[in-house]
MARMITOR-312994 format. One record per residue (C-alpha): x, y, z; residue in one letter. Coordinates in steps of 0.05 Angstrom, whole numbers, padded with zeros to 5 digits, always signed. Each point is the difference from the previous one (the first is absolute). Layout:
XYZA;...
REM end
This chain:
+00170+00649+04098X;+00061-00012-00043X;+00069+00020+00024X;+00053+00011-00052X;+00075+00000+00011X;+00014+00042-00061X;+00018+00071+00009X;-00028+00046-00053X;+00021+00071-00013X;-00044+00052-00031X;+00034+00051-00043X;-00027+00070+00005X;-00009+00026-00070X;+00019+00072-00012X;-00050+00045-00033X;+00018+00046-00058X;+00000+00059+00048X;+00053-00034+00043X;+00044-00025-00058X;+00000+00067-00036X;+00020+00040+00061X;-00065+00040+00002X;-00014-00014+00073X;+00071+00016+00021X;-00001+00064-00041X;-00067+00024+00030X;+00027-00017+00069X;+00061+00043-00012X;-00037+00062-00025X;-00010+00030+00070X;+00075-00007+00015X;+00021+00029-00068X;-00046+00060+00010X;+00032+00011+00068X;+00069-00001-00032X;-00024+00049-00054X;-00029+00046+00053X;+00063-00004+00044X;+00042+00019-00060X;-00043+00055-00031X;-00050+00020+00055X;-00061+00005-00045X;-00049-00026+00051X;-00031-00057-00040X;-00043-00044+00044X;-00042-00063-00007X;-00074+00016-00004X;-00038-00030+00057X;-00067-00031-00014X;-00031-00015-00068X;-00015+00047-00057X;-00073+00012-00016X;+00010+00002-00075X;+00051+00007-00055X;-00025+00039-00060X;-00071-00013+00023X;+00010-00076+00004X;-00016-00026+00070X;+00027-00071-00013X;+00070+00022-00023X;+00025+00022+00069X;-00007-00073+00023X;+00052-00019-00053X;+00051+00052+00021X;+00067-00028+00023X;+00019+00062+00039X;-00019+00073+00004X;+00050+00054+00019X;-00016+00073+00013X;+00040+00064-00005X;-00026+00064+00030X;+00027+00064-00031X;-00004+00057+00050X;+00001+00050-00059X;-00066-00029-00025X;-00036-00021+00064X;-00067-00016-00032X;+00030-00057-00042X;+00033-00065+00020X;+00039-00037-00053X;+00003-00075+00001X;+00035-00059-00031X;-00039-00064-00005X;+00013-00068-00032X;-00045-00051-00032X;+00019-00071-00020X;-00024-00021-00069X;+00025-00055-00046X;+00059-00016+00045X;+00025+00072-00003X;-00005+00053+00054X;-00024+00065-00030X;+00013+00066+00035X;-00042+00063-00003X;+00006+00071+00025X;-00065+00032+00022X;-00033+00054+00041X;-00036-00024+00062X;-00058+00038+00029X;-00044-00030+00054X;+00030-00070-00014X;-00021+00005-00074X;+00057-00001-00050X;+00001+00032-00069X;+00057-00028-00041X;+00048+00050-00032X;+00054-00044-00029X;+00015-00073-00015X;+00071-00023+00016X;+00044-00055-00029X;-00022-00069+00027X;+00044-00045+00042X;+00006-00069-00031X;+00064-00026+00034X;-00017+00007+00073X;+00068-00025+00023X;+00029+00063-00032X;-00060+00044+00014X;+00032+00046+00052X;+00032+00045-00053X;-00067+00009-00035X;-00034+00014+00067X;+00050+00057+00011X;-00018+00027-00069X;-00073-00003+00020X;+00016+00039+00064X;+00038+00052-00041X;-00061+00007-00046X;-00045+00011+00061X;+00045+00055+00026X;+00006+00032-00069X;-00076+00001-00008X;-00009+00033+00068X;+00055+00052-00013X;-00027+00016-00070X;-00069+00005+00032X;-00027-00045-00055X;-00075+00006-00001X;-00058-00027-00039X;
REM end
């Protein structure tokens, strides 16, 4: 056995997700939704569990960054949702209708590319979710 007296340090390399702020942004979504709800009281919640499909694709839900729901008591048979999917280093947002954990997409939102400044775009996405539920946007 060889004993060395040199001390070596190993540098942890940051991944693209860490450098870009994606992980920090996704970690802050729950808090920002709570702030939005406290301010406007729209009752947006994180969906628990995993979606079964998005537009008939059963593999796409595994790529979702987050899924938020808004129940509109004026239209009890429909639950509106906001979900995000990471593609080509951009986070894309979508508004959809969720029935039995199956989402049908209604609208594509502006993507978030600068995650360190993504909070303002997240608020825009939340406003779009509320607007779709109030307008009773349907397929």
